[in-house]
N, C-alpha and C positions, 0 to 999 in steps of 0.2 A: 659341851662344845662340839659342834659338828666336825667330823673328820674331813669333810670337803673344805670347810673354812680353814682348817689347820694346814692342809695341803696347799691351798691357794695362797695363804699368807706366807708360807715358807718359799714357795716358788716365786712369788712376787718379790720377796727379799733378794733372792739370788739374781733374778733378772734386773732388779733395780741396781745392784752392784755392777752389772755388766752394761749399764747405760752409758752412752757416749760421753757423758759429762762427769763420770766417776772413774770408770775403769782405766782410761788412758792416763789419768793423773795418779795412778797408784804409786809410781816411784816418788812423786812429789810428796804424797802422804807419808811414805816411809821416811823420807828425808826430814820432814817436819816432826815426826815422832821420835826419831832416833839420832838425827844429825848425820845420817849416812850420806854417801856420795856414790855416784856411778863410776865404776872403774872398768874400762873395757866394755865387756858385754854382760856385766852383772852389777848388782848393787852390793857394795861392800859394807857389811854391818854384822855385828854379833847376833847369831841366831837366837840366843837366850834373851838378849835385850829386845830384839824385834818381837818375839812372841809375847813377852810380858807386857810391853808397852802397847802392843796391838790389842791385847785383852782389855787393858784399861781404856783404850780408845773406844772399843766396842761397847764396854760397859757404860761409857759416857753417853753415846748416842742411843743406846738401848733404853736408858733411863728416861730420856726425853720422849722417845716414841711411846713408851709405856704410860707416861703421864698423859700423852695425847689420847691413847686408847682409853684410859680411865675417864677422861673428860668426855669423849665421844659416847661412851657407855652411859654415863650419868645423864647426858642430854637425851639419849635414846629412851632411858627409863622415865624421864620427866614427860616424854611424849608417848608413853606406852599405850595410851588409849587410842592413839592414831598409828599403831604399829603397822597395820596393813598398808596405810598410805605411805608411811615412812619407808617401808621395804620397797614399795614400787618406785618411789622417787629415788631412793638410793640405787636400786637396780638400774633405773634409766640413766642416772649420772655415770655409773660404772660402765655401762655400754658406751656412752659418749666418750668417756676417757679412753676406753679400749680402741674405739674407732679412730680417735686422734692419734694414739700411739701406733696403730697399724697403718697410719697415713691415708685412711679412707676419708677422714675429715681433716680440715686445715683451719682450725679456729685460732686466731692469733692470741686471744686472751688466755688460752690454755697452754700456750708456748712461752708465756712470760717466765723469765728466769732472773731471780735476784739472789745474789750471794753476798754474805757478809765477809768482809776482809778481816781476818783475825791476825793480830800481831803475835807471832810465836816467840816464846821466851828463849833466850840464848842458852840457858842451862836446862837441858832436856831432863825430864824425870817422869816417873809413873804418874804423878799428880798432874803434870802439864799435859800428858797424853789423855788423861781423863777429861780435863778441861777442854782440850781440843775436840774430843768426842762430843761433849756437850755443845760446843760451838757448831760442829758439823750437823748435829741433830736439829738445831734451831735455825741455823743460817743457810744450810744447803738443801732444806726440804723441798724448795721449788724445783730443784734438779731432778728429784724423783717424785715430783708432786702427783702425777697421774696415778702411779701405783700406790703410793702412800695414802692418797686421798681415798682411793677405793677400799683399802684396808680399814681406814677410819670409818667410812660409811658402813662397812660390814660390822665393825665393832659397835657402831651405834644401833645396830639391829639385834645385838645380843641381849640376853635376858638379865645378866648381872654385870656389875662393874669388873669383877675378877675375870670374866670371860673376855671382856674387851682388852684388859691388861695382858692376858695370856696370848691373845691373838697378835698384839703388837710385839710381844716378846718373841713369838715364833717368827714374825717378820724380821726382827732384829737378828735372830739367829741365822736366817736365810741370807741376810746382808753381811753378817760377820764371818760366817764359815768360809766363803770363797775369798774374803779379804785375807784371812789367815793363810789359807792354802796358797794363794797366788803370791802373797808377800814372801812366803818361804821360797816359792819356786823362782822368783826373779833374783834372789840372792845367788842363784846358780847360773841363770841365763835369762836375758831379756827376750829371747826368741819366742817364748811362750806368749808374751804380750803381742808381739808382731803378728803371730798366727791368729790369735783370738780377735785382734782388731778387725780382721776381715769379716768376722762373723757377726759383729755388733748390729749392723742393719737388720739381719735376719732374726737375731735374738729380740730386737725391739718389736718386730712384726709378730713373733710368737707371743711375747708378753701382751701385746695389744689384743690378740684373739683370745688369750686366756681371760683377760679382763671382760671381754664381750661375753664369753661363756658364763662366767660367774655372775655378771650382771643379769643375764637372761634367767639364770636359775633363781636369783633373788627376786626379780620382777614377777616371775610367774608362780612363785611360791613353791618351786620344786626343790629348793635347797635341802630342806629337812627330809623330804622323801628320798632324795638321792643318797643322803647320809645314812638313812635307815637301810637302804639297799646295800650300800658298801659295808655296813656293820655286819651283814650276814657273812661276809668274806673275811672281815678283820674284827671279830668280836672283842679281841684283847684291847682295843682302843678304849672301850667303855668300862 
């Protein structure tokens, strides 16, 4: 697995979490997971319950994303004889997704957003948090569709199914780590969210240009060369 792809997947996961349709709703997610409520300038909830149920939630959407990665890899292997063409098409699409996210393009069909409304159980539990994570992974994917689709296209260009699964696992870690950190932070103060909300447009722009860069590397066939070059500095990755 190329180190560039791993870095890209992790970064895309972090920036997906900071998208305008996920990050501002963090208090609502916590309320659905734990039954917490906002008291003054913080979310009142047991830290232990928050961490445990957040981990189950992350496990739920990670499972969905990893299944998607396996499917993309299997499809890519079936088309292995057309790998060069597949890489160029995938690279081109990732570039388009990046330009859309960077607001250089404005294609309406790429801005389509469909979310499933999930009825949350009254009795919160670890199992219900896991189910909510599954629902998030399946129903809210259009919300992070450009970044996630790019990772899936990258997974489709990998040589083995396990590489595709691993790539989506790294993406899930990138999405889950800031969820845990900021969930913990807003139990002390909501000011951190107010400050970060101002940065969301810039973060979307950064994410877009990262996608463009990865798309160019894949389209031009430079991805493996760049990974080999980076390996000279970080040989422990291999």
